[in-house]
Structures are given as structure tokens and as C-alpha cells.
C-alpha positions, 0 to 999 in steps of 0.5 A: 899910773897909765904913763908908768905902764906905757913906759914899762911896756915900751922898755920891755919891747925895746931894752929888755928883750921883748916878750912872746906868747910864753912871756918875757925873755929876761928876769927884768922883762918879767918885772916890766911886764908885771908893772905894765899889766898892773898900771894900765888897767888901774891907771885907766880906771883912775883916769876915768874916775878923775874925768867924771869928777871934773865934769861933775865939779864943772857942772856944779859951778855953773849958775842955775845948775841943779844941785 
């Protein structure tokens, strides 16, 4: 998810006309901006939750770890 948002933001800046304070300059740029703004926060949340779960599961498999 985060990768799609970053890719959309890079494409918006390089190939789709960029953006200014008032928004994107093309219709396709607006779609890329919407995708970037949706994917970055949601993907960051999923990444954080995934890391927390990985750390918890890793801790549960060590002998003598509290359950």
C-alpha cells in the first residue's frame, strides 16, 4: 500500500504535470493525487500493525517468554 502511494506521488510529480497549492494540473494527476493520499496513511497504519504483530509473535516463540 505504501509503495503504491509513493509510486503515485512520484508519477504525479514527474509524468502527470505535478501539483501546486491548488491541486494537480491534469485530470490524471488528480487521480494520482487521490491514490497517493489514500495509500500513504492506510499503508503506513498496516505496516505499523504488521510490525507490531511480527514482534509479538517473535516474542511468543522464545522459551520462557510470558504468555
